[in-house]
N, C-alpha and C positions, 0 to 999 in steps of 0.2 A: 957354576956351582948350583946347589940346591935352591938358592934364592931365586934364580932366574926361572927355574922350573915351576916353583910355587907361584911366582908372579904370572907366568904364562897360564897356569891353571885358573888362577883367580880372574885373570883377564877374560879367559874363555867363558868362565862361569857368568861374569857380568854380561858378556855378549849374548849368551843364551837367555839371561834374565831379560835383556832388552827385547830380543825377538819374541819372547813369551808375552811381554807386556803389550807389544804391538799386535800380537795375534789373539790376545785374550778377548772374551766376549763378556761385557763390553771391553774395548781396548783400554789400556792404562798407559797412555803415551808419556805422562810425566814421570811415572815410575820407570818406564823404559828409558827415558832420557837420563834419569839419575844413574842407571846402570851403565849406559854408554859413556857418560862423562867419567865415571869411576874407572871404566876400562881404558879410556883415553889417558887418564892420569897414570895408571899402572904401566901402560904400554910406553908412554913417553919417559917415565922414570927408567924403564929398562933400556930405552934408546940411549939415554944419557949415560948409563953405565957401559953400554957397548961403545960409547964414544963416537957414535955416528948419528947423522941426521938421516940415516937410511930410511926409506919409506916402507920397504917391505920386510919380509922375514929375514932373509940373508942368514948365513951361518947354518950349522947343522942342528939336528935334534930339536930341543924345546923351542929355540928361537924361531925356527922355520915354521913351526906349527901354530905360532901365535897369530891372532888376527892382525892384519896389517893396519897401520894407522889410517890408511885410505879407506879400508873397509869400515872401520869404526866411525870415521867422519861421515861416510855415506849413510851409515845407520843413524847417526845423530841427526842428519838433515831429514831423514825419513820420520824420525820421532817428532821433529818440529812440524812437519807437514801434517802428520796424523793428529798432533796436538791441536792444530788450528781447525782441522775438519771435525774434531770431536768437541770443539768449543771450549777447550781448557787453556788455550793460549790465544792471546789477542795481539794484533800486530803492533800495538803501542808498546808491547814488552819485548819487541824484537831486538835483543841486545846479546852480544856474546857473553857466554857464561863465565862467571867469576872463576870457575874451575880452570877454564882455558887460560885465563889471565894469570893464574898462579903458576903456570908451567914455566920452566926455564926458557929464555928467549928463543933459542934455536927450535925447540919443540913447539913453542907457541906459534912461531912463524910458520912452521910446517903444518900444524893443525889448521891455522887460519887459512893458509893457502889451499889446502885440500878441501876445507869446508866451502871455500868460495868456488872451487872447481865443481864440487858436487852440487852446490846450490845452483850454479849455472846449468848443469845437466838436468837437474830435476825441474827447474823452472821451465825448461823446454817441453816437458811432458805434462805439466800440471794443467788440469782442466778447471781448477777451482780458484776463483778470483781471490778469496780471502787468503788461501794458502800461498798463492803467488805473491800477494801483497806482503805477507809476512816474510817470505824468503827474500823479496826484494829489499825490504828494510834491514833484514838480518845481514844481507850481503853488503849493503851500504855501511852499516855499523862495522862490519868486519874489515871492509876496505879502508875505512878511516883509521881504525885501530892499527891495521897492518902498516899503513903509511907512517903512523906515529911510532911504530916499533922499529922501522928501518933506521939504522944509524945514518947520519948525514953522509951523502956521497955514495951510499951503497944502493944499487938499483934493485928493484924487485924482479926476480927471475920468473 
């Protein structure tokens, strides 16, 4: 219905806001991060309504044109890296965002898993010690939380 299309537009608007924040002179990584988290929230609410933990667009029309959860997670990790290099984030604050923890458990697991994958990828490319340290701490916090999220007896895929 119309709701999904509006959500998709809003999500894209936040994604654009995040890119603009990262590309601004000087960059505004914290503002960019707020946009990404808002987009993740909207995107995951839509996933919930679709009844799937599907990662990508799937479906025709509006749903397919939305940024995927993976794209948004990659963008979020980029915001963190930029935040550290701009000196607005310090690695003692490397903790998963409360927005992520407010998501329903399936979406939360998906986001944490994708962010861990993106963190691992970006860590491999980072030349900056501070940003690498931040991502390392972030990944540790995410891993611990993810283990705490898994119901007993369910393994992490």
